[in-house]
C-alpha positions as CSV (number, residue, x, y, z in Angstrom):
1,X,-0.2,-0.2,0.0
2,X,1.5,3.5,-1.1
3,X,-0.9,6.5,0.2
4,X,-0.3,9.9,1.4
5,X,-0.8,9.3,5.1
6,X,0.8,9.5,8.5
7,X,-0.8,6.6,10.5
8,X,-3.3,4.4,8.9
9,X,-5.5,4.9,12.1
10,X,-5.7,9.1,11.6
11,X,-6.6,9.4,8.2
12,X,-10.1,11.3,9.1
13,X,-8.8,13.4,11.8
14,X,-5.6,14.0,9.6
15,X,-7.9,15.1,6.5
16,X,-10.6,17.0,8.7
17,X,-7.2,18.8,9.9
18,X,-6.1,19.8,5.8
19,X,-10.2,20.9,5.2
20,X,-10.1,23.2,7.8
21,X,-6.7,24.7,6.9
22,X,-7.6,24.8,3.0
23,X,-10.9,26.5,3.5
24,X,-11.5,29.1,5.5
25,X,-15.4,29.4,4.8
26,X,-15.6,26.3,6.5
27,X,-15.6,25.1,10.2
28,X,-14.5,21.8,11.5
29,X,-15.7,20.4,14.8
30,X,-12.6,17.7,15.3
31,X,-14.4,16.1,18.1
32,X,-17.3,15.2,16.6
33,X,-16.1,15.2,13.2
34,X,-18.5,17.6,11.3
35,X,-18.1,20.3,8.8
36,X,-20.4,23.2,9.2
37,X,-20.2,26.5,6.9
38,X,-17.9,29.2,8.9
39,X,-21.0,31.4,9.3
40,X,-24.2,29.7,10.8
41,X,-27.4,29.1,9.0
42,X,-29.2,32.1,8.8
43,X,-32.3,32.3,10.5
44,X,-35.5,31.1,9.3
45,X,-33.7,29.3,6.5
46,X,-34.0,24.8,6.2
47,X,-30.8,23.4,7.4
48,X,-29.6,20.9,4.9
49,X,-27.5,17.9,6.8
50,X,-25.9,14.7,5.1
51,X,-22.9,12.6,6.0
52,X,-22.0,9.5,5.7
53,X,-18.0,7.2,5.7
54,X,-15.0,9.0,4.5
55,X,-13.5,7.8,1.5
56,X,-15.9,9.2,-0.3
57,X,-14.8,13.1,-1.0
58,X,-15.8,15.5,-2.1
59,X,-19.1,14.1,-0.8
60,X,-20.2,15.2,1.7
61,X,-18.0,17.7,3.3
62,X,-16.8,19.2,-0.1
63,X,-20.6,20.2,-0.5
64,X,-21.2,22.2,2.7
65,X,-21.5,25.9,1.8
66,X,-23.4,28.2,-0.1
67,X,-26.5,27.2,-2.2
68,X,-26.1,23.3,-0.7
69,X,-25.5,21.9,2.9
70,X,-25.0,23.4,6.2
71,X,-23.3,20.6,7.6
72,X,-21.9,16.9,7.1
73,X,-20.9,14.4,9.6
74,X,-18.2,12.4,8.5
75,X,-17.4,8.8,9.6
76,X,-14.5,6.7,9.3
77,X,-13.5,5.4,6.0
78,X,-16.8,3.5,4.7
79,X,-18.4,3.5,8.2
80,X,-21.8,5.5,9.1
81,X,-21.3,8.4,11.3
82,X,-22.8,7.9,14.6
83,X,-26.0,8.9,15.9
84,X,-24.2,11.5,18.4
85,X,-22.7,12.8,15.6
86,X,-25.6,13.6,13.7
87,X,-28.0,14.8,16.6
88,X,-24.9,17.5,17.4
89,X,-24.8,18.6,13.8
90,X,-28.7,18.7,13.5
91,X,-29.1,20.6,16.9
92,X,-26.3,23.2,15.4
93,X,-27.5,23.8,12.3
94,X,-31.0,23.9,13.1
95,X,-32.2,28.2,12.5
96,X,-35.7,27.8,13.6
97,X,-37.1,26.5,10.5
98,X,-36.8,22.6,10.3
99,X,-33.8,20.6,9.2
100,X,-33.4,17.7,6.0
101,X,-31.4,14.6,6.4
102,X,-30.2,13.5,2.9
103,X,-29.0,10.2,3.5
104,X,-27.9,7.6,1.1
105,X,-29.6,4.0,1.5
106,X,-27.0,2.4,3.3
107,X,-28.4,0.5,6.4
108,X,-25.9,1.9,8.8
109,X,-26.4,5.4,7.5
110,X,-30.6,5.1,7.8
111,X,-30.3,3.8,11.1
112,X,-28.0,6.3,12.7
113,X,-29.6,9.3,11.0
114,X,-33.3,8.0,12.2
115,X,-32.0,7.8,15.5
116,X,-30.3,11.2,15.4
117,X,-33.7,12.8,14.7
118,X,-35.3,11.4,17.1
119,X,-32.8,12.5,19.4
120,X,-33.0,16.1,18.4
121,X,-36.9,16.3,18.1
122,X,-37.0,14.7,21.6
123,X,-34.1,16.9,23.2
124,X,-34.1,20.1,21.4
125,X,-37.5,20.1,19.9
126,X,-35.9,20.3,16.3
127,X,-38.2,19.7,13.3
128,X,-36.3,17.2,11.1
129,X,-37.8,15.3,7.6
130,X,-35.6,13.3,6.3
131,X,-35.1,12.2,2.3
132,X,-33.4,8.3,1.6
133,X,-31.4,8.5,-1.8
134,X,-32.0,5.0,-3.5
135,X,-30.7,5.4,-6.9
136,X,-28.5,2.8,-8.1
137,X,-30.2,0.1,-10.5
138,X,-27.9,-2.3,-10.5
139,X,-28.6,-4.5,-7.4
140,X,-32.1,-4.4,-5.1
141,X,-29.9,-5.5,-2.3
142,X,-26.4,-5.8,-1.1
143,X,-23.7,-6.3,1.4
144,X,-24.5,-3.2,2.2
145,X,-28.1,-2.2,2.1
146,X,-31.7,-3.4,2.1
147,X,-33.3,-2.0,-1.3
148,X,-31.2,0.0,-3.9
149,X,-28.3,1.8,-3.0
150,X,-27.6,5.8,-2.7
151,X,-25.0,7.0,-5.1
152,X,-24.8,10.0,-7.5
153,X,-28.3,11.3,-7.5
154,X,-27.5,12.4,-3.8
155,X,-25.0,14.7,-5.1
156,X,-27.8,16.0,-7.7
157,X,-30.1,16.6,-4.7
158,X,-27.6,18.0,-2.3
159,X,-27.5,21.4,-5.3
160,X,-30.7,21.3,-6.2
161,X,-32.0,21.0,-3.2
162,X,-29.8,23.4,-1.7
163,X,-30.4,26.1,-4.2
164,X,-34.3,25.7,-2.6
165,X,-33.4,26.3,0.7
166,X,-31.0,29.3,0.1
167,X,-34.2,30.7,-2.0
168,X,-36.4,30.4,1.5
169,X,-38.4,27.4,1.0
170,X,-39.6,26.0,3.8
171,X,-39.0,22.3,5.4
172,X,-42.4,20.6,3.7
173,X,-41.5,22.0,0.4
174,X,-37.6,21.3,0.2
175,X,-38.7,17.4,1.5
176,X,-41.0,17.3,-1.0
177,X,-38.6,18.3,-3.9
178,X,-35.8,16.3,-2.5
179,X,-38.5,13.1,-2.9
180,X,-39.3,13.9,-6.3
181,X,-35.3,14.2,-7.5
182,X,-34.8,11.2,-5.5
183,X,-37.8,9.4,-7.5
184,X,-36.9,10.8,-11.0
185,X,-33.2,9.6,-10.9
186,X,-31.5,6.3,-12.0
187,X,-27.3,5.4,-11.7
188,X,-25.3,3.2,-12.5
189,X,-21.6,2.5,-11.9
190,X,-18.7,0.5,-12.9
191,X,-14.9,-0.4,-11.5
192,X,-12.0,-1.4,-13.2
193,X,-10.4,-1.9,-10.0
194,X,-10.6,-2.3,-6.5
195,X,-9.8,0.3,-3.8
196,X,-7.5,-0.1,-0.8
197,X,-8.8,1.2,2.7
198,X,-6.0,2.5,4.7
199,X,-6.6,0.2,7.8
200,X,-6.6,-2.9,5.7
201,X,-3.6,-2.5,3.5
202,X,-4.9,-4.5,0.5
203,X,-7.5,-4.2,-2.4
204,X,-10.8,-4.9,-0.9
205,X,-11.3,-7.1,-3.8
206,X,-9.3,-8.6,-6.7
207,X,-10.0,-7.8,-10.1
208,X,-8.0,-9.7,-13.1
209,X,-6.4,-7.7,-15.6
210,X,-8.6,-8.3,-18.4
211,X,-11.9,-8.3,-16.2
212,X,-14.4,-4.8,-15.0
213,X,-16.9,-5.0,-12.7
214,X,-20.4,-3.8,-13.7
215,X,-22.6,-2.4,-11.2
216,X,-20.2,-1.9,-8.6
217,X,-21.1,0.1,-5.1
218,X,-19.1,2.5,-3.5
219,X,-17.6,0.6,-1.0
220,X,-16.1,-1.8,-3.6
221,X,-19.6,-4.2,-3.0
222,X,-20.1,-6.7,-5.4
223,X,-22.1,-5.2,-8.7
224,X,-24.4,-7.1,-10.8
225,X,-21.5,-9.4,-13.0
226,X,-17.6,-9.2,-13.3
227,X,-17.2,-8.9,-17.4
228,X,-14.1,-9.1,-19.6
229,X,-12.8,-5.3,-20.1
230,X,-14.1,-3.8,-23.2
231,X,-13.7,-0.1,-25.0
232,X,-14.7,2.3,-23.7
233,X,-18.1,3.0,-26.1
234,X,-19.4,-0.8,-24.9
235,X,-18.4,0.3,-21.3
236,X,-21.0,3.4,-21.7
237,X,-23.9,1.0,-23.3
238,X,-23.5,-1.4,-20.3
239,X,-23.8,1.2,-17.8
240,X,-26.6,3.6,-19.8
241,X,-29.0,0.7,-20.8
242,X,-29.9,-0.3,-17.7
243,X,-30.5,3.1,-16.5
244,X,-33.0,3.6,-19.8
245,X,-34.6,0.4,-18.9
246,X,-35.3,1.2,-15.8
247,X,-37.2,4.8,-16.4
248,X,-38.1,7.0,-19.3
249,X,-36.4,9.7,-19.8
250,X,-37.4,10.7,-23.3
251,X,-40.2,13.0,-22.0
252,X,-38.5,16.3,-20.7
253,X,-34.9,17.7,-20.3
254,X,-32.4,16.2,-18.6
255,X,-29.2,16.4,-16.0
256,X,-26.5,13.8,-16.3
257,X,-23.2,13.1,-14.2
258,X,-20.5,11.3,-15.2
259,X,-18.8,10.5,-12.3
260,X,-15.1,9.3,-11.7
261,X,-14.8,6.8,-8.4
262,X,-11.5,8.5,-7.4
263,X,-8.6,6.7,-9.7
264,X,-9.8,7.4,-13.2
265,X,-8.3,10.8,-14.7
266,X,-10.5,13.5,-16.4
267,X,-9.5,12.6,-20.1
268,X,-10.7,9.6,-19.5
269,X,-13.7,10.5,-17.6
270,X,-14.3,13.0,-20.5
271,X,-14.0,10.3,-23.0
272,X,-16.6,8.0,-21.6
273,X,-18.9,10.9,-21.0
274,X,-18.6,11.2,-24.8
275,X,-19.7,7.9,-25.3
276,X,-22.3,7.8,-22.7
277,X,-24.2,11.3,-24.7
278,X,-24.5,9.5,-28.1
279,X,-26.3,6.3,-26.6
280,X,-28.4,9.4,-25.3
281,X,-28.9,11.4,-28.3
282,X,-30.0,7.9,-30.1
283,X,-32.3,7.0,-27.5
284,X,-34.1,10.7,-27.7
285,X,-32.7,11.7,-24.3
286,X,-32.3,15.6,-24.1
287,X,-29.5,16.6,-21.9
288,X,-30.2,19.6,-20.1
289,X,-26.8,20.1,-18.0
290,X,-24.1,17.9,-17.5
291,X,-21.2,17.7,-14.7
292,X,-18.4,15.3,-15.3
293,X,-15.7,14.5,-12.5
294,X,-15.2,12.7,-9.6
295,X,-17.8,14.0,-6.8
296,X,-19.0,10.7,-5.3
297,X,-15.7,8.1,-5.0
298,X,-14.7,5.4,-3.6
299,X,-10.8,6.3,-2.6
300,X,-8.7,5.0,-5.3
301,X,-11.2,2.6,-7.2
302,X,-10.6,3.0,-11.1
303,X,-14.0,3.5,-12.8
304,X,-17.2,5.7,-13.6
305,X,-21.0,5.9,-13.0
306,X,-23.4,7.3,-15.1
307,X,-26.4,9.1,-13.2
308,X,-29.4,10.6,-15.0
309,X,-32.1,12.7,-13.8
310,X,-35.2,14.2,-15.2
311,X,-35.5,18.0,-14.4
312,X,-38.2,20.2,-15.0
313,X,-37.7,24.1,-15.8
314,X,-37.8,25.2,-11.7
315,X,-35.3,22.2,-11.3
316,X,-33.3,23.7,-13.6
317,X,-33.2,27.1,-12.6
318,X,-32.5,25.9,-9.3
319,X,-29.4,23.9,-10.8
320,X,-28.3,26.9,-12.4
321,X,-28.4,28.9,-8.9
322,X,-25.1,30.0,-7.6
323,X,-23.1,27.7,-5.1
324,X,-19.9,28.0,-3.4
325,X,-18.1,25.1,-2.0
326,X,-15.1,23.3,-2.0
327,X,-16.3,20.9,-4.4
328,X,-18.9,22.7,-6.7
329,X,-19.0,26.4,-7.4
330,X,-20.2,28.3,-9.7
331,X,-22.4,31.6,-10.2
332,X,-20.9,33.4,-7.3
């Protein structure tokens, strides 16, 4: 294992020190491992909180800031944050208008966020709504989930719903929009290599040099099947076809995310987006907005995922609204 680390047991703590040093617009609670906006949530604004295991950066701490999240809780690598962390973030971020929890559908995350919401409501009277993302079409159940996994739609949801909250939408409106986004987005991913968790010191799984894993999860959990390595055009087809088969995207504009898993360079990700766009054009899918890059990663895994989201005019306006975070920034 070759990594830019000190002690494998302190990777998260050391990383959060770097986050705070690099971004004075953020504040890090190092005891509870929570990333906040340096400026507290303004009174009367709905607060958005997400979180999950480390190793998926910039998700979630990289999306804390104007136009997106108010706080993000970080667990150890690929490990859910604790209910105490989430409860603390919920109480601190609440500005009187309630809090939306954005939770990826992984068993630990769902259970711990649910406990945190109950504790925050009971102890501090914070009104909490929760949306669980489950957009991965690859598998119905996996080692980490009951039901579909939450993946790329999470990023798009945090941006669009974040803009709505910034514009003054109330908690019910924000939660309803979040659920609509989750219901109308689908994703599929693949891996060329495994990832190496620092504390483990070796790859999570092995893929022969001439094989790839289709439908892989963001923790390295198994996908639909292992197949022979193929050209990018074929890989794009194998990613996009299951997404289009799961939901009709031909009846309006879409937002498409071509996401890197952390170990593939941008030259390859843009090449892959070009192949995906050809397929979508041929299928009659209108791409109104696109995003290419590493936004929800799996440490050093080589590979990518495709996310397609139905987007009406209101959602496109919210997508275009200013955002200023470490991981996503435009219009400011």
